[in-house]
C-alpha positions in Angstrom: 0.1 4.8 15.7 3.6 4.0 14.9 6.8 5.4 15.4 8.0 7.2 12.2 10.6 4.9 10.3 9.0 1.7 11.5 7.8 -1.0 9.1 4.2 -1.1 9.7 3.1 -5.0 9.5 -0.3 -6.7 8.9 -0.3 -10.2 10.0 -2.8 -12.7 8.1 -3.3 -16.1 9.6 -6.6 -17.9 10.2 -4.8 -20.0 13.0 -5.2 -17.8 16.4 -2.1 -19.3 18.0 0.2 -19.0 14.9 -1.1 -15.3 14.6 0.0 -14.6 18.2 3.2 -16.2 17.7 4.0 -14.0 14.5 2.8 -10.9 16.5 5.3 -11.6 19.2 8.0 -12.3 17.1 7.4 -9.2 14.8 7.0 -6.8 17.8 10.2 -8.1 19.2 12.1 -6.8 16.0 13.6 -3.3 16.1 12.1 -1.0 13.4 9.0 -3.2 13.1 5.4 -2.8 14.7 2.5 -4.8 13.9 -0.6 -2.5 13.0 -3.0 -5.3 12.5 -4.2 -9.0 12.1 -6.6 -10.7 10.0 -8.1 -14.0 9.9 -9.5 -14.1 6.4 -8.5 -12.7 3.0 -11.2 -10.4 3.0 -10.1 -9.0 6.2 -6.6 -8.4 4.8 -7.6 -6.7 1.7 -10.2 -4.4 3.9 -7.5 -3.5 6.4 -4.9 -2.9 3.7 -7.3 -0.5 1.7 -8.2 1.3 5.0 -4.9 1.5 6.8 -1.0 2.3 6.0 0.8 -1.1 5.8 4.2 -1.6 4.7 4.6 -5.3 5.0 2.1 -8.3 5.0 3.0 -11.7 6.7 0.6 -13.7 4.6 -0.8 -17.2 5.1 -1.5 -19.1 1.7 -4.3 -21.1 3.4 -7.3 -18.9 4.4 -10.9 -19.8 4.9 -12.2 -17.9 2.2 -9.7 -17.5 -0.4 -6.2 -18.2 -1.0 -3.1 -15.9 -0.4 -2.8 -15.6 -4.1 -6.0 -14.2 -4.4 -5.2 -11.7 -1.6 -2.2 -10.6 -3.5 -4.3 -9.9 -6.8 -6.8 -7.9 -4.8 -4.1 -6.1 -3.1 -2.7 -5.0 -6.4 -5.8 -3.2 -7.2 -5.5 -0.9 -4.4 -4.6 2.7 -5.6 -1.6 3.4 -3.4 1.9 2.6 -2.9 3.3 -1.1 -3.3 3.0 -3.2 -0.3 5.7 -6.0 0.5 4.7 -9.4 1.3 6.2 -12.6 2.8 4.2 -15.6 2.3 4.1 -18.3 4.9 3.1 -21.7 3.5 3.5 -24.9 5.9 3.1 -28.0 4.4 0.4 -30.6 6.1 
């Protein structure tokens, strides 16, 4: 459970080491808490549908479908809008 007024953040990245790095960074920010992580697009959509999330830090290159597809599926959720920060690292 997060502290009232904190920004509940979901980290979505299929690279476990990058995910851990993002978690450490976000947890170190005042007013933010990490409420979950996901390694696939489907995990992200399922988590966001079942939990209260204010912000998603989203990798564009996921093993099952793209971050753009995650955004399309999130749009279909019947709840308040979720802010998304897109992470895309060129190869």
